[in-house]
C-alpha positions in Angstrom: 118.5 101.9 125.1 120.6 104.4 127.0 118.9 107.7 127.5 120.0 111.0 129.0 118.1 112.4 131.9 116.3 115.8 131.4 114.3 118.1 133.6 110.6 117.7 133.2 109.5 119.9 136.0 106.3 120.9 134.1 104.9 117.4 134.7 102.1 118.2 137.2 102.5 115.1 139.3 105.3 112.9 140.6 105.9 110.8 137.4 106.1 107.1 137.5 109.4 105.6 136.3 108.0 104.4 133.0 106.7 108.0 132.4 110.2 109.4 133.0 111.7 106.8 130.7 109.2 107.7 128.0 109.8 111.4 128.3 113.6 110.9 128.2 113.4 108.7 125.2 111.1 111.1 123.3 113.5 114.0 124.1 116.4 112.0 122.8 114.5 111.1 119.6 113.6 114.7 119.0 117.3 115.7 119.4 118.4 113.1 116.9 115.5 113.7 114.4 114.2 111.2 111.8 111.4 108.7 112.3 110.7 107.2 115.8 108.1 105.1 117.4 107.0 105.2 121.0 104.7 102.7 122.5 103.0 103.2 125.9 99.9 101.3 127.0 96.6 103.2 127.2 96.0 104.6 130.6 99.7 105.2 131.4 99.6 109.0 130.9 101.0 108.9 127.4 99.5 112.3 126.3 100.9 114.1 129.4 104.3 112.5 128.8 104.3 113.6 125.2 103.4 117.2 126.1 106.0 117.6 128.8 108.8 116.1 126.8 108.1 117.6 123.4 107.4 121.1 124.6 110.3 121.1 127.0 112.5 120.1 124.0 110.9 122.9 122.0 111.6 125.5 124.7 115.2 124.2 125.2 115.9 124.3 121.5 114.6 127.9 121.2 116.7 129.0 124.2 119.8 127.5 122.6 119.0 129.3 119.4 118.7 132.6 121.2 121.9 132.1 123.1 123.8 131.1 119.9 124.5 127.6 121.2 122.6 126.0 118.3 122.0 127.0 114.7 118.9 129.2 114.4 115.9 127.3 113.1 114.9 129.1 109.9 112.3 128.6 107.2 113.1 129.3 103.5 111.7 132.7 102.9 110.8 131.8 99.4 108.2 129.3 100.6 105.4 131.7 101.0 102.5 129.9 102.7 99.2 129.5 101.0 97.4 131.2 103.9 99.0 134.5 102.9 97.7 134.1 99.4 94.3 133.5 100.9 94.1 137.0 102.2 96.0 139.1 99.7 96.8 138.9 96.0 100.5 139.8 95.6 101.9 141.9 92.9 103.8 138.8 91.6 100.5 136.9 91.2 99.1 139.8 89.2 101.9 139.6 86.7 101.9 135.8 86.2 100.8 134.8 82.8 97.3 133.3 82.8 96.0 130.8 80.3 92.9 133.0 80.1 92.5 135.7 77.5 89.9 138.2 78.7 87.6 139.4 75.9 87.8 143.0 75.0 84.5 142.8 73.3 82.7 140.6 75.8 79.7 142.8 75.9 79.0 142.7 72.1 79.5 138.9 72.2 77.1 138.3 75.0 74.5 140.5 73.5 74.3 138.0 70.7 72.7 135.4 73.0 69.5 134.1 71.5 66.4 135.5 73.2 64.1 132.6 72.3 62.7 130.9 75.3 63.7 133.7 77.7 61.1 135.0 80.1 59.5 138.4 79.3 57.5 138.5 82.5 58.8 141.9 83.6 57.2 144.8 85.2 55.6 147.1 82.7 57.7 150.1 81.8 61.0 148.3 82.5 63.8 149.9 80.5 64.9 147.7 77.7 68.5 148.7 78.2 68.3 147.7 81.8 66.9 144.4 80.6 69.9 143.7 78.4 72.3 144.7 81.1 70.7 142.3 83.5 71.0 139.5 80.9 74.6 140.4 80.4 75.5 140.0 84.1 73.5 136.8 84.4 75.1 135.1 81.4 78.6 136.1 82.5 78.0 134.5 85.9 78.0 131.0 84.4 79.9 131.6 81.1 83.5 130.4 81.1 86.3 132.8 80.1 88.2 131.9 77.0 90.9 129.3 77.7 94.2 129.0 75.9 96.6 126.3 77.1 100.2 126.3 76.2 100.8 122.9 74.5 104.4 122.9 75.7 103.9 124.0 79.2 103.7 121.8 82.2 100.6 121.8 84.4 102.8 122.8 87.3 103.4 126.2 85.8 99.8 127.1 86.0 98.7 130.0 88.2 97.1 128.9 91.5 93.8 130.8 92.0 93.5 132.8 95.2 91.3 131.3 97.8 89.6 132.6 100.9 87.7 135.8 101.5 88.5 139.3 100.2 91.6 141.0 101.5 92.1 144.4 102.9 95.1 146.6 103.7 94.6 145.8 107.3 94.8 142.1 106.5 98.0 142.6 104.6 99.7 144.2 107.6 98.5 141.4 109.9 99.7 138.8 107.4 103.1 140.2 107.3 103.3 139.9 111.1 102.2 136.3 110.9 104.9 135.7 108.3 107.6 136.8 110.7 106.2 134.7 113.5 106.2 131.7 111.2 110.0 131.6 111.4 109.6 129.9 114.8 110.0 126.2 115.5 106.8 124.3 115.8 105.3 121.1 117.1 102.4 119.6 115.1 100.4 117.2 117.1 97.6 115.2 115.4 95.2 112.4 116.3 92.3 110.7 114.7 89.2 112.3 116.2 88.2 115.7 117.6 87.4 114.1 120.9 90.9 112.8 121.2 92.3 116.3 120.4 90.0 117.8 123.1 91.3 115.3 125.6 94.9 116.3 124.6 94.1 119.9 125.3 92.7 119.0 128.7 96.0 117.3 129.5 97.9 120.3 128.3 96.0 122.6 130.7 97.4 120.6 133.6 100.9 121.9 132.8 102.5 125.3 132.8 102.9 125.1 129.1 99.2 126.0 128.6 100.0 129.6 129.6 103.6 129.9 128.4 103.4 128.9 124.7 101.1 129.8 121.8 98.7 127.0 121.1 96.1 126.7 118.3 93.6 123.8 117.7 92.5 123.3 114.1 89.3 121.5 113.2 86.8 120.9 110.4 84.2 123.4 109.3 81.5 121.2 110.6 83.0 121.4 114.1 83.9 125.1 114.1 81.3 126.8 111.9 78.9 129.1 113.8 76.8 130.2 110.8 73.5 128.6 111.7 72.2 128.7 108.1 75.2 126.7 107.0 75.1 124.3 109.9 71.5 123.4 109.0 72.8 121.7 105.9 74.0 118.9 108.2 76.1 117.0 105.6 79.9 117.7 105.9 80.3 118.0 102.1 77.4 120.5 101.8 78.8 122.6 104.7 82.2 122.8 103.1 80.8 123.7 99.7 78.5 126.3 101.0 81.3 127.9 103.1 83.6 128.1 100.0 80.8 129.4 97.9 80.2 132.3 100.3 83.9 133.2 100.2 83.6 133.8 96.4 80.6 136.1 96.7 80.9 139.8 97.0 79.0 141.8 99.5 75.7 142.9 98.1 72.6 144.5 99.7 70.4 144.1 96.7 68.6 141.2 95.2 70.0 139.7 92.1 68.2 137.8 89.4 69.7 135.0 87.4 68.4 134.1 84.0 69.1 130.4 83.4 67.7 130.3 79.9 64.3 129.1 80.9 60.9 130.8 81.6 61.5 130.9 85.3 63.9 133.0 87.4 65.8 132.5 90.7 65.6 135.2 93.3 68.9 135.9 95.2 68.8 138.0 98.3 71.6 139.3 100.6 71.4 135.9 102.4 73.5 134.7 99.5 76.2 137.2 100.2 79.5 136.6 101.9 79.3 134.9 105.3 78.5 137.6 108.0 81.0 136.0 110.3 83.8 137.1 108.0 82.8 140.6 107.0 84.7 142.4 109.8 88.3 141.5 109.4 89.3 143.4 112.6 87.3 140.9 114.6 89.5 138.1 113.1 92.6 139.9 114.4 90.9 140.4 117.8 90.0 136.8 117.8 93.6 135.8 117.3 94.9 138.2 120.0 92.3 137.0 122.5 93.2 133.3 122.1 96.9 133.9 122.5 96.2 135.8 125.7 94.3 132.8 127.2 95.4 129.3 128.0 95.1 126.5 125.5 91.6 126.3 124.0 90.0 123.3 122.4 87.4 123.2 119.7 84.5 123.8 122.0 86.3 126.9 123.5 87.0 128.3 120.1 83.4 127.9 119.0 82.2 129.6 122.2 84.6 132.5 121.8 83.6 132.9 118.1 80.0 133.1 119.0 80.7 135.7 121.7 82.8 137.9 119.3 80.6 137.3 116.3 83.5 136.1 114.1 84.4 132.8 112.4 86.5 130.4 114.6 87.3 128.2 111.6 89.2 130.9 109.6 90.3 132.6 112.8 92.1 129.5 114.0 93.6 128.9 110.6 95.2 132.4 110.7 96.7 131.7 114.0 98.7 128.6 112.9 101.7 130.3 111.5 102.4 132.2 114.8 101.7 129.2 117.1 104.3 127.0 118.9 102.0 124.0 119.1 99.5 123.2 116.4 96.9 120.6 117.4 95.0 119.1 114.4 93.2 116.0 113.1 94.9 113.4 110.8 93.3 114.7 107.6 94.6 118.2 108.0 98.2 117.1 108.4 98.6 113.9 106.4 96.8 115.2 103.3 99.1 117.3 101.1 96.2 119.3 99.7 94.9 120.0 103.2 98.4 121.2 104.3 98.6 123.5 101.4 95.1 124.8 101.9 95.8 125.5 105.6 99.3 127.0 104.8 101.0 124.5 107.1 104.8 124.4 106.7 106.4 121.2 108.1 109.9 122.3 107.0 112.3 121.5 109.9 109.5 121.2 112.4 108.3 118.3 114.6 105.3 116.1 113.7 103.8 113.9 116.4 101.1 111.4 115.3 99.2 109.8 118.1 97.0 106.7 118.0 99.3 105.5 115.2 98.4 101.8 115.4 96.4 102.0 112.2 98.3 104.9 110.6 99.1 103.1 107.3 95.5 102.1 106.6 94.2 105.5 107.6 96.7 107.3 105.3 95.7 105.0 102.4 91.9 105.5 102.9 92.4 109.3 102.9 93.7 108.9 99.3 91.0 106.6 98.0 88.6 108.0 95.4 85.0 106.8 94.7 82.3 107.8 92.3 78.9 106.2 92.0 76.9 105.6 88.9 74.3 108.3 90.0 77.1 110.8 90.4 78.6 110.0 87.0 75.1 110.4 85.4 74.7 113.7 87.3 78.0 115.0 86.0 77.3 113.9 82.4 73.9 115.4 82.3 75.1 118.6 83.8 77.9 119.0 81.3 75.6 118.2 78.4 73.0 120.7 79.6 75.7 123.4 80.1 77.2 122.7 76.6 73.8 122.9 75.0 73.1 126.2 76.7 76.5 127.9 76.1 78.0 126.1 73.1 77.8 129.0 70.7 79.4 131.3 73.3 82.4 129.2 74.3 85.8 129.5 72.7 87.4 126.6 71.0 89.6 125.7 74.0 86.7 125.4 76.3 84.6 123.4 73.8 87.5 121.0 73.3 88.0 120.3 77.0 84.3 120.0 77.7 83.9 117.5 74.9 86.8 115.5 76.5 85.0 115.6 79.9 81.8 114.2 78.2 83.9 111.5 76.5 85.3 110.5 79.9 81.9 110.4 81.7 80.5 108.2 78.9 83.5 105.9 79.1 83.3 105.6 82.9 79.6 104.8 82.7 80.1 101.9 80.3 81.5 99.3 82.8 78.7 100.2 85.3 76.0 99.3 82.8 74.2 96.0 83.3 75.7 94.7 80.1 79.0 96.4 80.6 82.1 94.5 79.5 85.7 95.2 80.3 88.1 93.9 77.7 90.7 93.0 80.3 91.4 90.0 82.5 90.3 89.9 86.1 93.2 89.3 88.3 91.8 86.4 90.1 89.5 87.8 92.7 86.4 86.3 91.2 87.8 82.8 91.9 84.4 81.1 92.2 81.8 80.6 89.5 81.7 83.9 87.5 77.9 83.6 87.2 77.6 83.6 91.0 79.7 86.8 91.3 77.5 88.8 89.0 75.7 91.1 89.1 76.4 91.6 92.8 80.2 91.0 92.8 83.0 93.3 91.8 86.3 93.1 90.0 89.6 94.9 90.3 92.0 96.1 87.7 95.3 98.0 87.5 95.0 101.6 86.4 96.6 101.1 83.0 94.4 98.1 82.2 91.4 100.1 83.2 92.3 103.0 80.9 93.1 100.7 78.0 89.8 98.8 78.4 87.8 102.0 78.1 90.0 103.4 75.3 90.8 106.6 77.2 94.5 105.9 77.7 95.3 108.6 75.1 93.8 111.4 77.1 96.3 113.7 78.9 94.7 113.7 82.4 97.3 116.1 83.8 96.4 118.8 81.2 92.7 118.1 81.8 93.1 118.5 85.6 95.0 121.7 85.0 92.1 123.0 82.9 89.6 122.0 85.6 91.6 123.9 88.2 92.2 127.0 86.2 88.9 127.4 84.4 86.7 127.0 87.5 84.4 124.8 85.3 83.3 122.7 88.2 81.6 125.7 89.9 80.3 127.1 86.7 78.6 123.9 85.5 77.5 122.7 88.9 76.1 126.2 89.7 74.1 126.3 86.5 72.9 122.7 87.1 71.9 123.5 90.7 69.9 126.4 89.5 68.1 124.4 86.9 67.3 121.7 89.6 65.9 124.4 91.9 63.7 125.8 89.1 62.4 122.3 88.4 61.7 122.0 92.1 63.5 118.7 92.4 64.1 118.4 96.2 65.9 115.1 95.8 68.4 116.5 93.4 68.9 119.6 95.4 69.0 118.3 99.0 70.3 114.7 98.8 72.9 114.9 96.1 74.7 118.1 95.5 76.0 118.5 91.9 79.1 120.1 93.3 79.7 116.9 95.4 79.3 114.8 92.2 81.8 117.0 90.3 84.3 116.8 93.2 84.0 113.0 93.2 84.6 113.0 89.4 87.6 115.3 89.8 89.1 113.1 92.6 88.7 110.0 90.4 90.6 111.8 87.6 93.4 112.6 90.1 93.5 109.0 91.2 93.9 107.8 87.6 97.1 109.8 87.4 98.8 107.6 90.1 101.5 105.2 89.2 100.1 101.9 87.8 101.3 99.9 90.9 100.2 102.3 93.6 96.6 101.1 93.7 93.8 99.3 92.1 90.5 100.1 90.5 87.5 98.4 92.0 84.4 98.2 89.8 81.0 97.2 91.3 78.3 97.1 88.7 75.4 96.9 91.1 74.8 96.3 94.8 73.1 93.3 96.3 69.5 93.5 97.4 70.5 93.7 101.0 73.1 96.4 100.6 72.7 100.1 101.4 74.7 101.0 98.3 72.4 102.0 95.5 73.7 101.2 92.1 77.2 100.5 91.0 80.4 102.5 91.6 84.0 102.8 90.6 86.6 103.1 93.4 90.3 103.7 93.4 92.0 102.0 96.3 95.4 103.3 97.3 97.7 100.4 98.3 101.1 102.0 99.0 101.6 104.8 101.5 105.4 105.1 101.4 105.3 107.9 98.8 102.6 109.8 100.7 104.3 109.5 104.1 107.7 110.5 102.6 106.2 113.9 101.8 105.9 114.4 105.6 109.2 112.8 106.6 111.3 114.6 104.0 110.1 118.0 105.3 110.0 117.5 109.0 113.0 117.5 111.4 111.4 114.6 113.3 108.3 112.4 112.9 107.1 110.6 116.0 104.6 107.8 115.9 103.0 107.2 119.3 100.3 104.7 120.4 99.2 102.2 122.9 100.0 99.2 120.7 102.3 99.7 117.7 103.4 96.2 117.2 104.3 94.7 114.8 106.7 97.6 114.0 108.2 95.8 111.0 104.9 95.8 109.1 104.6 99.5 109.7 108.1 100.1 108.5 107.6 98.1 105.3 104.3 100.0 104.5 105.3 103.6 105.4 109.0 104.0 105.3 110.6 101.0 103.6 113.7 103.1 102.8 114.6 103.2 106.5 116.7 100.2 107.6 115.3 98.3 110.5 118.3 99.0 112.7 117.9 102.7 112.1 114.3 102.9 113.3 114.2 104.4 116.8 111.7 102.5 119.0 110.8 102.7 122.6 108.2 100.6 124.5 107.3 100.6 128.2 105.1 98.5 130.5 101.9 99.4 132.1 101.7 101.4 135.4 98.9 99.2 136.7 100.1 96.4 139.1 99.5 92.8 138.0 97.1 92.3 140.9 94.7 95.0 139.5 93.8 93.0 136.4 92.1 89.6 135.9 92.5 88.6 132.2 90.9 85.2 131.5 90.5 83.2 128.3 86.9 81.9 128.6 86.6 78.8 126.4 83.3 77.3 127.7 80.0 78.7 128.8 78.0 77.9 132.0 76.3 74.9 130.4 79.6 73.5 129.2 79.3 74.4 125.5 82.5 75.5 123.8 82.6 79.1 122.6 83.5 79.1 118.9 82.6 82.4 117.3 83.9 81.7 113.8 81.7 82.9 111.0 80.0 79.6 110.4 78.8 79.0 114.0 78.5 82.3 115.8 75.0 82.9 114.5 73.7 79.5 115.8 70.9 79.6 118.4 73.0 77.5 120.8 76.1 79.8 120.6 74.0 83.0 121.1 72.1 81.5 124.0 75.3 80.2 125.7 76.8 83.7 125.4 73.6 85.1 127.0 73.9 82.6 129.9 77.5 83.8 130.4 76.5 87.5 130.5 73.6 86.9 132.9 76.0 85.1 135.3 78.6 87.9 135.0 76.2 90.7 135.9 75.6 88.9 139.2 79.3 88.8 140.2 80.8 92.0 138.5 80.0 95.3 140.2 79.2 98.6 138.5 79.9 98.8 134.7 80.4 96.0 132.2 81.2 96.5 128.5 80.7 93.7 125.9 82.3 94.1 122.5 80.9 92.4 119.4 82.5 92.1 116.0 79.9 94.2 114.2 76.6 96.2 114.6 74.8 93.4 112.6 76.0 90.7 115.0 75.2 92.8 118.1 71.6 93.3 116.7 71.2 89.6 116.0 72.3 88.7 119.5 70.2 91.4 121.2 67.1 90.3 119.2 67.7 86.6 120.2 68.1 87.5 123.8 64.9 89.5 123.8 62.9 86.6 122.4 64.4 84.0 124.7 64.0 86.0 127.9 67.8 86.2 128.7 67.8 89.9 128.2 65.1 90.2 130.9 67.3 88.2 133.3 70.2 90.5 132.6 68.1 93.7 133.1 67.1 92.5 136.6 70.7 93.0 137.7 71.9 95.9 135.5 70.4 98.4 133.0 71.3 97.5 129.4 72.6 100.1 126.9 73.5 99.7 123.3 76.0 101.7 121.3 74.2 103.7 118.7 75.2 103.6 115.0 75.1 107.4 114.8 78.1 109.1 116.4 75.9 112.1 117.3 73.9 109.9 119.7 76.8 108.3 121.5 77.3 111.1 124.0 73.7 110.9 125.3 73.9 107.1 125.7 77.1 107.4 127.6 75.6 110.0 129.9 72.7 107.7 130.7 75.1 104.8 131.1 77.1 106.7 133.7 74.0 107.8 135.6 72.9 104.2 135.8 76.2 103.2 137.3 76.2 106.1 139.8 72.7 105.1 140.9 74.4 101.9 142.3 72.3 99.7 140.2 75.0 99.2 137.6 74.9 99.0 133.8 76.1 97.0 130.8 77.0 98.4 127.5 76.7 96.3 124.3 79.4 97.9 122.1 81.0 97.2 118.7 84.7 96.8 117.8 85.8 99.7 115.7 82.9 101.9 116.9 83.0 105.1 118.8 83.1 103.3 122.2 86.1 101.2 121.4 88.4 104.1 120.5 89.0 107.5 122.2 86.6 107.1 125.1 88.0 106.4 128.6 86.0 104.0 130.9 87.9 104.4 134.0 87.0 103.1 137.5 83.3 102.2 137.9 82.6 102.9 134.2 84.1 99.5 133.4 85.0 96.8 135.9 84.8 94.1 133.3 85.4 94.2 129.6 84.2 91.2 127.5 85.5 90.5 124.0 83.3 88.2 122.1 85.2 86.2 119.6 88.0 87.3 117.3 86.8 90.3 115.2 88.5 89.4 111.9 87.5 91.6 109.0 85.1 90.2 106.3 87.3 88.1 104.0 85.0 88.7 101.1 85.8 92.5 101.1 87.4 93.0 97.7 89.4 96.1 98.9 90.8 94.1 101.9 91.8 91.3 99.6 93.7 93.8 97.4 95.6 95.2 100.4 96.4 91.6 101.5 97.8 90.7 98.1 99.8 93.9 98.0 101.3 93.4 101.5 102.1 89.8 100.7 104.3 91.0 97.9 106.3 93.5 100.1 109.9 92.8 101.0 111.7 89.5 100.7 109.1 86.9 99.7 111.5 84.0 100.2 111.4 84.2 104.0 108.6 81.9 105.0 107.1 81.8 108.4 104.5 79.4 109.7 101.1 81.1 110.0 97.8 80.3 111.7 95.1 78.9 109.5 92.5 81.5 110.3 89.3 79.6 109.8 88.3 76.4 108.0 87.0 77.6 104.7 84.9 74.6 104.2 82.1 76.5 105.9 81.9 79.0 103.1 81.2 79.3 99.5 81.0 82.1 96.9 82.8 85.4 97.6 83.7 84.4 101.2 85.3 81.2 100.0 87.2 83.2 97.3 88.5 85.5 100.1 89.8 82.6 102.1 91.4 81.2 98.9 93.4 84.4 98.7 94.4 84.2 102.4 95.4 80.6 102.2 97.5 81.4 99.2 99.6 83.8 101.2 102.8 82.6 102.7 103.4 85.0 105.6 102.8 88.8 105.3 99.3 88.7 104.0 98.1 86.4 106.7 99.9 88.3 109.4 98.3 91.6 108.2 94.9 90.0 108.4 95.5 88.7 111.9 97.1 92.0 113.0 93.9 93.9 111.9 92.0 91.6 114.2 94.3 91.8 117.2 94.8 95.6 117.0 91.1 96.0 117.2 91.0 93.7 120.3 93.8 95.6 122.0 92.1 98.9 121.4 88.9 97.7 122.8 90.2 96.0 126.0 92.4 99.0 126.7 89.4 101.1 127.4 89.1 99.6 130.9 92.4 100.4 132.7 93.1 104.2 132.7 95.3 104.8 135.7 97.5 103.1 138.3 94.7 102.6 140.9 92.2 101.4 138.4 91.2 97.7 138.3 89.1 95.5 135.9 88.6 92.0 134.7 89.3 91.2 131.0 87.4 88.2 129.5 88.4 86.9 126.1 85.4 84.8 125.1 86.5 82.2 122.5 88.2 78.8 122.6 90.8 80.1 120.3 92.2 82.4 123.1 92.8 79.3 125.3 95.4 76.7 125.3 99.1 76.8 125.8 100.5 79.4 123.3 104.0 77.8 123.4 102.5 74.7 121.7 101.1 76.7 118.7 103.1 78.4 116.0 100.6 81.3 116.0 98.4 82.1 118.9 96.1 85.2 119.3 97.5 85.9 122.7 101.0 86.4 121.3 99.7 89.7 119.9 98.1 90.9 123.1 99.8 93.7 125.0 102.6 92.4 127.3 100.8 93.7 130.4 97.8 91.4 129.6 99.6 88.5 128.0 102.0 88.0 130.9 99.1 87.5 133.3 96.5 85.9 131.1 94.8 82.7 132.5 94.8 80.5 129.4 92.8 77.6 130.6 90.2 76.8 133.2 88.3 73.6 134.1 85.0 75.3 133.1 82.9 78.3 133.7 82.8 77.5 137.4 86.5 78.4 137.7 85.9 81.6 135.9 83.1 82.6 138.2 85.2 81.7 141.3 88.2 83.8 140.0 86.0 86.8 139.4 84.3 86.5 142.8 87.7 86.4 144.6 89.1 89.3 142.5 86.3 91.7 143.2 85.9 90.7 146.8 89.6 91.4 147.3 89.4 94.8 145.6 86.3 95.7 147.6 88.2 95.0 150.9 91.2 97.0 149.7 89.0 100.0 148.8 87.2 99.8 152.1 90.5 99.8 154.0 91.8 102.8 152.0 88.6 104.7 152.8 89.0 104.0 156.5 
């Protein structure tokens, strides 16, 4: 590809040639627009290259616009962003026809509420009129307004309720200023995790752009909230719900009493009022001004500033987005249409850069899955029944009709989850073994239409029902009433472990999922869990299978969409799944080699252990005592020859636990610990930082350390183990996903059907399925029935995970490490096999991989020579 040369003087160092090539390619792709993919191995300064190229292009484009050399970048003025409606109710919104008809005689109607069963435990002398007024207010809090839907109107014409906290005249002026600023061209940069975004901000600070452009970093409430009372809830869903709940409450300095139709009452104090971090709107404006005066700030900086100023950094950063030149945000905030609308993000004619895009298709699909458990369905059904029983005589005909429909739906969805549930539809072949063996612990899948027909709910207009749910606020009314009843009954399990609002949101998400096109996804029904599973009870899950329509919503709006990553191959699979409308020859793609010289890596395929046993970590043999012991002997030998840090990757937490337990009993773990301290990756993400800190301290103490980690865990993605942190990375086996996973099998079958099915290509027989029976055997049956795409996808999932893991070791040009691929399947001449795992390794590893050795003795000798040479080189540089 021929690229023009541009000035990237903001790059803080003398760039390597591959970095200059990357920046020029990205600049050219941004000029042209459309969809592009740029691949640069981990550790090559990809983030810094993206920053210097994309932001230089942004500044150049704005300068051209100012000088009249290019057309001004404008945004349609009619596309008023949602964030403005969050802070002010416009005159237009006030005049929009609402489906609600407010009662002129509401007071008289509410006064007719039966008094039986109500508490009369009042202070003596309380005025009876005050008593009735209190009852009026209490009933109105949960009572729905009358609802009249226009039978001929489309749900799209419904008024969108205002969100956010109360507005003021000062806010309106500030919003107008932001609206003007929003006209500017923007770059949206997103990545998978908050830690990756923080790392991006650190790279940004190395350049002059950190002071010269307006930058805002968006994050979740859990990461940005500074209200300690809300943070104590811990659970992400509960934090979000409580925050939104506080936005709906008016300021109050007096206690309120809520009569829930029982003999007890709930006391509400000013702690239930609007969040104190949002009461002073002037502080929000000061927060915005302060951030734009400083250099780029990450999530931690925003939280610290919010605490110092006493104002909310979550909403403060949201308000800054329209005026920013660079918006840094997580996947969910950008790729989800509802999140973009909630945040007021306008992608029109702007630039979108998606980093760590190697699993973008699967990530995008998982964001649009929906799942509801039997416990949640029962919770929703019970809550609606109780609510209807309490307020039935006070509700209008419209509300009663829709509530009855909701009850009908919950009953219908509970039927297939019952122990004797029966679906009057064929199972599309996933339960290929003996049906008696797959129940009650197995699952089945169905198309949406078959699912609706089998439950006799295909005649329900889900679009109108969803419009009612949105307009009537019934979710908050019913769940609020139900939460209050649960509190009165002092049911800590119901109140703390399972929020009713969470159950209702799961129910609403499932209804939305059922409105998808029949071929867009599948319904998974699991009647009950196995005795060894953490999943309690059955569940219904919608699994999205096609991401093309979802991704097109981003591509159609943006001027350019850039997919960046360390390993994006195979690009054809990504194209077919995300933008099949784009011809292969029109997809812009750039790939560069690694900056590390060949002599700084030692990749070896280790086929045999120290005692001569062949390493074969397929599912049927990896748990054998002999295989685990042979692996232990290998590691105990490695820690004697490899200096500083070693990271060993296992396929799962379960297998890592099994190996660790066996090594402890056999004494091998003790032998390893004589040479290096042993650390284990924790399952909880919140505990990872502390473990890594101890791991680093052990290495710096010159004793050295070894980390037992898991593919797909926190350690394998987004954490850099440069220099002494990892001198050797060990990949145990090939981490293929569980073939009995029904969701995975549905994706495989869908991908197998993409494109031209006539073009057959020889594919690797992944594992001999004679080792398996039951669900696993059924899974391999599906795999073996695939001609090409399905098998390739399964293999790609494995090798992408391998590449992400081994890429943690080499982080800069002067870094060095050994890479051991421990399994006989990595060895052998790849040219003699139609499909070889090494063919999907990064080029900088594959080109130097030692495929075969005479035995472990050769491996030990090669490692000894490699680290001896590096030690001499480092000593000479020090002198």
